[in-house]
Z-matrix of the N, CA and C atoms (Angstrom, degrees):
N
C 1 1.450
C 2 1.524 1 108.05
N 3 1.305 2 115.85 1 123.17
C 4 1.460 3 121.16 2 -179.25
C 5 1.529 4 109.34 3 -90.51
N 6 1.328 5 116.42 4 129.57
C 7 1.456 6 121.74 5 176.77
C 8 1.517 7 109.15 6 -125.17
N 9 1.299 8 113.68 7 151.83
C 10 1.448 9 119.58 8 179.23
C 11 1.537 10 110.27 9 -69.94
N 12 1.322 11 116.10 10 151.48
C 13 1.465 12 120.45 11 177.79
C 14 1.524 13 112.31 12 -64.21
N 15 1.355 14 116.18 13 -27.41
C 16 1.462 15 119.56 14 -178.52
C 17 1.527 16 112.16 15 -67.05
N 18 1.323 17 117.35 16 -22.51
C 19 1.464 18 120.46 17 178.44
C 20 1.521 19 110.00 18 -64.37
N 21 1.309 20 117.48 19 -39.42
C 22 1.455 21 121.29 20 -177.50
C 23 1.522 22 112.59 21 -73.70
N 24 1.318 23 117.27 22 -28.03
C 25 1.458 24 121.31 23 -175.74
C 26 1.522 25 113.72 24 -104.21
N 27 1.326 26 117.64 25 11.77
C 28 1.464 27 121.36 26 -177.01
C 29 1.520 28 111.05 27 -71.34
N 30 1.320 29 115.59 28 132.03
C 31 1.465 30 121.68 29 174.75
C 32 1.523 31 107.94 30 -123.86
N 33 1.314 32 116.05 31 122.96
C 34 1.455 33 120.90 32 -178.70
C 35 1.524 34 110.13 33 -72.29
N 36 1.336 35 116.67 34 141.12
C 37 1.462 36 121.83 35 177.42
C 38 1.526 37 111.26 36 -88.39
N 39 1.325 38 116.87 37 -11.49
C 40 1.450 39 121.84 38 -177.24
C 41 1.524 40 110.77 39 -81.43
N 42 1.304 41 115.78 40 143.39
C 43 1.457 42 120.73 41 177.53
C 44 1.530 43 108.24 42 -98.55
N 45 1.333 44 116.78 43 103.08
C 46 1.462 45 122.24 44 -176.13
C 47 1.524 46 112.92 45 -101.15
N 48 1.324 47 117.70 46 17.30
C 49 1.466 48 118.94 47 -177.25
C 50 1.517 49 112.40 48 -63.39
N 51 1.329 50 118.25 49 -40.10
C 52 1.463 51 121.06 50 179.32
C 53 1.527 52 110.59 51 -65.34
N 54 1.329 53 116.72 52 -40.80
C 55 1.455 54 121.24 53 178.53
C 56 1.529 55 110.94 54 -65.34
N 57 1.307 56 116.41 55 -44.46
C 58 1.461 57 121.03 56 178.33
C 59 1.524 58 111.00 57 -62.37
N 60 1.310 59 117.01 58 -40.73
C 61 1.466 60 121.37 59 178.53
C 62 1.528 61 110.43 60 -63.78
N 63 1.323 62 117.23 61 -41.02
C 64 1.471 63 120.63 62 179.64
C 65 1.524 64 110.79 63 -66.14
N 66 1.328 65 117.93 64 -39.62
C 67 1.464 66 121.66 65 176.77
C 68 1.520 67 109.97 66 -61.62
N 69 1.316 68 117.08 67 -42.93
C 70 1.473 69 120.40 68 178.71
C 71 1.525 70 111.99 69 -64.51
N 72 1.352 71 116.63 70 -40.30
C 73 1.466 72 120.20 71 178.40
C 74 1.526 73 111.14 72 -61.70
N 75 1.331 74 116.49 73 -43.89
C 76 1.470 75 119.98 74 179.11
C 77 1.524 76 110.25 75 -64.47
N 78 1.335 77 116.93 76 -43.09
C 79 1.465 78 121.19 77 -178.79
C 80 1.526 79 111.51 78 -65.54
N 81 1.330 80 118.07 79 -34.98
C 82 1.460 81 120.56 80 179.79
C 83 1.528 82 111.92 81 -72.96
N 84 1.344 83 117.19 82 -37.34
C 85 1.460 84 119.13 83 -178.80
C 86 1.526 85 111.89 84 -80.33
N 87 1.308 86 117.86 85 -27.67
C 88 1.467 87 121.69 86 179.81
C 89 1.524 88 108.63 87 -120.09
N 90 1.301 89 115.52 88 79.70
C 91 1.465 90 121.81 89 -172.23
C 92 1.522 91 111.69 90 -63.38
N 93 1.327 92 117.57 91 -36.55
C 94 1.459 93 120.53 92 -176.31
C 95 1.526 94 113.30 93 -81.72
N 96 1.322 95 117.72 94 -6.66
C 97 1.465 96 120.59 95 -178.44
C 98 1.518 97 110.65 96 -75.46
N 99 1.320 98 114.88 97 141.32
C 100 1.457 99 120.39 98 177.94
C 101 1.519 100 110.96 99 -94.10
N 102 1.310 101 115.11 100 -171.82
C 103 1.460 102 121.94 101 -177.33
C 104 1.523 103 111.27 102 -62.47
N 105 1.350 104 116.40 103 -41.38
C 106 1.457 105 119.25 104 -177.67
C 107 1.528 106 111.36 105 -65.47
N 108 1.326 107 117.86 106 -42.43
C 109 1.463 108 121.12 107 -179.73
C 110 1.528 109 110.56 108 -67.42
N 111 1.314 110 117.20 109 -40.66
C 112 1.470 111 120.50 110 177.65
C 113 1.523 112 110.02 111 -63.01
N 114 1.327 113 116.96 112 -38.63
C 115 1.464 114 120.91 113 178.09
C 116 1.524 115 110.62 114 -62.73
N 117 1.335 116 117.64 115 -42.51
C 118 1.471 117 121.26 116 178.98
C 119 1.521 118 110.10 117 -63.54
N 120 1.322 119 117.81 118 -45.96
C 121 1.460 120 121.27 119 -179.87
C 122 1.523 121 111.51 120 -64.30
N 123 1.310 122 116.20 121 -39.78
C 124 1.463 123 120.66 122 178.60
C 125 1.522 124 110.78 123 -66.14
N 126 1.334 125 117.11 124 -40.70
C 127 1.451 126 121.05 125 179.53
C 128 1.529 127 111.03 126 -64.72
N 129 1.328 128 117.13 127 -39.27
C 130 1.469 129 120.35 128 175.72
C 131 1.522 130 110.75 129 -60.95
N 132 1.319 131 116.59 130 -42.89
C 133 1.463 132 121.41 131 -179.10
C 134 1.530 133 110.94 132 -64.71
N 135 1.309 134 117.30 133 -43.02
C 136 1.465 135 121.65 134 -176.94
C 137 1.523 136 110.64 135 -70.70
N 138 1.345 137 118.45 136 -43.73
C 139 1.458 138 119.75 137 -178.12
C 140 1.522 139 111.50 138 -68.55
N 141 1.308 140 117.46 139 -33.42
C 142 1.465 141 119.69 140 177.84
C 143 1.527 142 110.31 141 -67.73
N 144 1.306 143 117.13 142 -32.81
C 145 1.453 144 121.85 143 -178.58
C 146 1.524 145 112.29 144 -77.55
N 147 1.324 146 117.10 145 -30.19
C 148 1.462 147 120.42 146 -173.41
C 149 1.523 148 113.98 147 -102.50
N 150 1.314 149 118.54 148 13.43
C 151 1.462 150 119.34 149 177.71
C 152 1.513 151 109.99 150 -67.57
N 153 1.313 152 114.19 151 138.56
C 154 1.471 153 119.21 152 179.87
C 155 1.515 154 109.62 153 -80.59
N 156 1.287 155 116.28 154 135.44
C 157 1.452 156 121.40 155 174.72
C 158 1.522 157 106.85 156 -97.04
N 159 1.336 158 115.10 157 117.54
C 160 1.456 159 119.33 158 -178.38
C 161 1.518 160 109.94 159 -77.87
N 162 1.305 161 117.27 160 137.73
C 163 1.465 162 119.08 161 177.58
C 164 1.527 163 110.53 162 -67.20
N 165 1.296 164 116.48 163 143.56
C 166 1.459 165 121.27 164 -178.46
C 167 1.529 166 109.82 165 -72.48
N 168 1.312 167 114.85 166 140.08
C 169 1.467 168 120.95 167 176.90
C 170 1.523 169 107.05 168 -81.39
N 171 1.330 170 116.58 169 123.66
C 172 1.469 171 120.49 170 -173.63
C 173 1.515 172 114.13 171 -116.00
N 174 1.331 173 117.92 172 -3.75
C 175 1.473 174 119.45 173 -178.18
C 176 1.526 175 110.09 174 -150.16
N 177 1.323 176 114.86 175 162.70
C 178 1.455 177 121.87 176 177.71
C 179 1.535 178 108.81 177 -67.14
N 180 1.314 179 116.79 178 147.81
C 181 1.478 180 124.89 179 178.48
C 182 1.528 181 113.61 180 63.81
N 183 1.311 182 118.39 181 23.22
C 184 1.456 183 120.88 182 175.90
C 185 1.522 184 111.57 183 -89.04
N 186 1.333 185 116.33 184 -37.67
C 187 1.461 186 120.73 185 -176.76
C 188 1.529 187 109.43 186 -145.17
N 189 1.329 188 116.40 187 128.44
C 190 1.457 189 121.39 188 178.69
C 191 1.524 190 109.04 189 -120.52
N 192 1.312 191 115.71 190 154.82
C 193 1.463 192 122.53 191 174.17
C 194 1.518 193 109.18 192 -121.94
N 195 1.336 194 116.01 193 143.21
C 196 1.465 195 121.00 194 178.96
C 197 1.522 196 108.69 195 -120.26
N 198 1.340 197 115.72 196 146.75
C 199 1.457 198 120.41 197 178.96
C 200 1.517 199 109.39 198 -155.94
N 201 1.330 200 116.27 199 146.22
C 202 1.455 201 121.38 200 173.52
C 203 1.518 202 108.32 201 -92.50
N 204 1.336 203 116.07 202 136.23
C 205 1.457 204 122.75 203 179.00
C 206 1.518 205 107.44 204 -123.07
N 207 1.334 206 116.89 205 134.69
C 208 1.466 207 120.75 206 179.43
C 209 1.519 208 109.02 207 -127.97
N 210 1.328 209 115.59 208 146.75
C 211 1.464 210 120.70 209 179.58
C 212 1.520 211 108.57 210 -156.82
N 213 1.328 212 115.91 211 163.29
C 214 1.458 213 122.36 212 174.96
C 215 1.520 214 108.52 213 -106.30
N 216 1.321 215 116.22 214 135.86
C 217 1.456 216 121.06 215 176.12
C 218 1.527 217 110.24 216 -80.86
N 219 1.313 218 117.39 217 172.64
C 220 1.461 219 122.04 218 -177.38
C 221 1.519 220 112.26 219 -62.02
N 222 1.329 221 117.52 220 -27.87
C 223 1.462 222 120.95 221 -178.79
C 224 1.535 223 112.42 222 -91.17
N 225 1.328 224 117.53 223 7.14
C 226 1.462 225 121.37 224 177.02
C 227 1.519 226 114.04 225 93.00
N 228 1.307 227 118.18 226 -7.20
C 229 1.465 228 121.86 227 179.29
C 230 1.523 229 109.94 228 -72.40
N 231 1.315 230 115.97 229 136.58
C 232 1.460 231 120.79 230 178.38
C 233 1.516 232 110.00 231 -87.73
N 234 1.297 233 116.04 232 140.97
C 235 1.460 234 121.22 233 177.41
C 236 1.520 235 107.42 234 -128.68
N 237 1.312 236 115.35 235 139.65
C 238 1.453 237 120.91 236 179.99
C 239 1.522 238 107.87 237 -134.08
N 240 1.343 239 115.73 238 136.82
C 241 1.464 240 119.57 239 -176.43
C 242 1.523 241 109.99 240 -138.91
N 243 1.328 242 114.19 241 149.91
C 244 1.456 243 121.66 242 173.93
C 245 1.525 244 107.16 243 -99.92
N 246 1.327 245 116.98 244 122.09
C 247 1.459 246 120.91 245 179.88
C 248 1.524 247 109.30 246 -109.64
N 249 1.321 248 115.92 247 140.93
C 250 1.457 249 122.42 248 176.98
C 251 1.522 250 107.30 249 -121.24
N 252 1.335 251 116.89 250 125.09
C 253 1.467 252 122.47 251 -175.04
C 254 1.520 253 109.04 252 -121.20
N 255 1.331 254 116.34 253 134.57
C 256 1.462 255 121.85 254 173.22
C 257 1.528 256 107.92 255 -80.78
N 258 1.317 257 117.81 256 123.27
C 259 1.464 258 121.23 257 -174.85
C 260 1.518 259 113.57 258 -72.01
N 261 1.310 260 119.01 259 -23.10
C 262 1.465 261 120.78 260 -177.96
C 263 1.532 262 111.35 261 -76.20
N 264 1.318 263 116.16 262 -50.50
C 265 1.464 264 118.94 263 -178.55
C 266 1.526 265 111.90 264 -95.83
N 267 1.339 266 117.61 265 -4.98
C 268 1.463 267 124.03 266 179.35
C 269 1.526 268 111.53 267 53.37
N 270 1.295 269 113.63 268 46.58
C 271 1.460 270 120.83 269 -178.86
C 272 1.521 271 108.58 270 -122.70
N 273 1.326 272 115.92 271 142.58
C 274 1.454 273 120.81 272 179.09
C 275 1.526 274 109.55 273 -72.75
N 276 1.313 275 116.50 274 120.33
C 277 1.461 276 121.64 275 -178.79
C 278 1.520 277 110.21 276 -79.91
N 279 1.329 278 116.65 277 -44.92
C 280 1.457 279 120.47 278 -179.25
C 281 1.523 280 110.18 279 -153.59
N 282 1.334 281 115.27 280 153.51
C 283 1.461 282 122.38 281 172.81
C 284 1.522 283 106.44 282 -130.43
N 285 1.309 284 116.66 283 120.52
C 286 1.467 285 121.80 284 179.86
C 287 1.518 286 108.61 285 -116.23
N 288 1.345 287 116.24 286 128.22
C 289 1.465 288 119.93 287 177.22
C 290 1.519 289 108.66 288 -75.61
N 291 1.324 290 116.10 289 136.56
C 292 1.455 291 122.05 290 179.90
C 293 1.504 292 107.51 291 -97.40
N 294 1.338 293 117.30 292 130.06
C 295 1.459 294 121.05 293 -177.90
C 296 1.531 295 110.82 294 -71.98
N 297 1.311 296 115.91 295 156.71
C 298 1.465 297 122.37 296 -177.81
C 299 1.522 298 110.74 297 -61.23
N 300 1.334 299 119.29 298 -35.38
C 301 1.459 300 121.13 299 -178.59
C 302 1.525 301 112.09 300 -69.62
N 303 1.338 302 117.30 301 -23.89
C 304 1.461 303 120.39 302 179.86
C 305 1.523 304 112.52 303 -81.80
N 306 1.321 305 117.48 304 -11.60
C 307 1.480 306 121.27 305 -179.89
C 308 1.506 307 111.17 306 -65.91
N 309 1.332 308 117.06 307 -40.09
C 310 1.469 309 120.74 308 -171.16
C 311 1.482 310 111.79 309 -91.34
């Protein structure tokens, strides 16, 4: 198998000492755990630490949400609408009907 010379001389710029230390801590406390279990535990620890905290909405018109809503009318006709909701007051700002040609 031929490998490039750069593979042998590669030096990572990332500092993985904290990650390596955490892997060792998990392995020492859970002696019977294998690589897959340690990976799951490590992933839980990392995702819990890196979750984004969303800033709280404190006023009207600060944050809106959009969603498409579809339904069938009593006569079988399909209707589709775009709804815009203000997240602070949880009130629908506007509802726009989407034309059939815009569906496709």
